[in-house]
N, C-alpha and C positions, 0 to 999 in steps of 0.2 A: 477664195477656195477655202476650203480645210480641208486640214488632213485627212479625217475621214470620209468625207463628199467621196474619194473611191471605192467604196465597199458595199454593195451589195445588201439588203435583207436577208434575213433568214431567210424570206417567203422562197426564194431559188433553190438555196437545200429541203427544204419541205415539199416542194415540185419534182425533185428527184426521186426522194425517198418514194415519192408518195405512187412513181410509176414500179419500184419492187415488187408494192404491195400481194402477198401470196407467194415471193419469186422464196427459196429454201437454200439458202449456199451457208457452203464448209470457209468461218474465216482460217488467218494466216495462224491460230492459235491449234487450231485444232476444234475447237467446239464450234458450233450449228447455228443459223442465227432463223427465225422465219418472220419476212416483214408486216408490219401490219397483223399480229398473231399480239393480242394481250398476253399475251403467255410465251412472248420470241423474245429472245433474249437480246440484249442492250448490251450497247459494242461502246466501245472506242477508237476513233481514226488517227495516229500518232500521221499526225503533216510534216509531207519531207520528196527527194527527192521521189521515193520509191512509197505511197503510201502504205504502212500495215495497220488494218481490219482486223481488230480484235475483241472479246468479250470482251466490259466493264469487267468482270473477276478477274479475268489476267492479267485489267492494267492496269494493275493495286501493284 
C-alpha cells in the first residue's frame, strides 16, 4: 500500500463547492465571494485547526 493511497481525489472537493453554488459569503479578510459565478472572487483556504478562508488577493 503506497503512502498516497489514503488521499481522496479532488473530485470530493468539487462536490462540496458545487453545493455552495450561488451562495454569497463574507470571507475572513472582509471581502466577499459568490460561488459558481464567473465574476466571483477566487479564494484561498489556509488549512489548520481553525481554517482561514480569504480572497486570493489578500492571500499574497
